[in-house]
Each structure stands twice: as C-alpha cells, then as structure tokens.
C-alpha positions as CSV (number, residue, x, y, z in Angstrom):
1,S,0.0,0.0,0.0
2,K,1.6,3.2,-1.2
3,G,2.0,5.7,1.7
4,A,0.6,3.3,4.3
5,P,2.6,3.1,7.6
6,K,4.8,0.1,8.2
7,N,3.0,-2.6,10.2
8,E,5.7,-3.5,12.8
9,R,3.7,-6.4,14.3
10,A,3.2,-8.1,10.9
11,C,6.8,-7.5,9.9
12,Q,7.9,-9.1,13.2
13,I,5.7,-12.1,12.6
14,S,6.9,-12.6,9.1
15,F,10.5,-12.3,10.3
16,A,9.8,-14.9,13.1
17,A,8.4,-17.2,10.5
18,G,11.6,-17.1,8.5
19,R,10.2,-14.9,5.7
20,P,11.3,-11.4,6.5
21,M,9.3,-8.8,4.6
22,E,8.2,-5.2,5.0
23,V,4.4,-5.1,5.5
24,R,2.6,-1.8,5.1
25,G,-0.9,-1.1,6.2
26,D,-3.4,-3.6,7.6
27,A,-2.5,-7.3,7.7
28,F,-4.8,-10.3,8.1
29,F,-3.6,-13.6,9.7
30,G,-5.8,-16.6,9.5
31,R,-5.7,-20.3,9.9
32,V,-7.4,-22.9,7.7
33,Y,-7.6,-26.7,7.8
34,D,-7.3,-28.6,4.5
35,D,-6.7,-32.3,4.2
36,Q,-7.8,-32.6,0.5
37,D,-11.2,-33.9,1.7
38,D,-12.3,-31.2,4.2
39,W,-11.6,-27.5,4.3
40,G,-12.5,-24.9,6.9
41,R,-11.4,-21.8,8.8
42,R,-10.0,-22.3,12.3
43,D,-9.5,-20.0,15.2
44,F,-6.3,-17.9,15.2
45,T,-5.8,-16.6,18.7
46,M,-3.4,-14.1,20.3
47,K,-1.5,-17.1,21.7
48,D,-0.8,-18.0,18.0
49,C,1.0,-14.6,17.7
50,S,3.6,-15.7,20.3
51,S,7.1,-16.1,19.0
52,D,7.1,-19.7,20.4
53,A,3.8,-20.7,18.8
54,E,4.0,-24.2,17.3
55,W,2.9,-23.1,13.8
56,L,5.5,-20.2,13.8
57,L,8.3,-22.5,14.7
58,S,7.2,-25.0,12.0
59,A,7.0,-22.3,9.4
60,K,10.4,-21.0,10.3
61,E,11.9,-24.5,9.9
62,A,10.1,-25.1,6.6
63,N,11.2,-21.7,5.2
64,K,14.8,-22.5,6.3
65,E,14.7,-25.8,4.5
66,G,13.1,-24.2,1.4
67,Q,15.8,-21.6,1.3
68,A,18.5,-24.2,1.7
69,S,17.0,-26.2,-1.1
70,N,16.8,-23.2,-3.3
71,T,20.4,-22.3,-2.5
72,A,21.5,-25.8,-3.3
73,S,19.6,-25.8,-6.6
74,T,21.2,-22.5,-7.6
75,M,24.6,-23.8,-6.7
76,N,24.1,-26.9,-8.8
77,L,23.0,-24.8,-11.8
78,K,26.2,-22.7,-11.5
79,N,28.4,-25.8,-11.4
80,M,26.9,-27.2,-14.6
C-alpha cells in the first residue's frame, strides 16, 4: 500500500516465520484446515502470535529448509 505506515507487528511475525518482509498497512492472519477432503477456517488466537507458537516454529523450519533447497539448486546450476 503506497504511503501506508509500516506494520511493525506483521513485519515481526513474518521475520519470526523465516520470511522477512516489509508489511505496510493492515494485515490479516488466519488459519485454515485442508486435508484434501475437508476445508475450513480455524481460530487464530493471540497465543498464536507468540514467538514460540508451534505453527510459527514449524513455518520457520520449513522456510529455512526451502531456502537451503533453493540455494543448493542455484549452486548446482552454477556448477553445470
């Protein structure tokens, strides 16, 4: 959002999840359940905004693994 103020809380959550980004303006965080057969919204509580929330730690690990995989793929391409 052009000219919108920086949303510090959303920036901190994205950083804690291993995907640092600058968020401007309002942000919406939500949770959904999807097992390919069933889909639905789930509660997202203030506890879920904690830096030690299970989903946040899982997201950080997944993003770290994804970044390592992308780095390895890039290095393999350079070595070809």
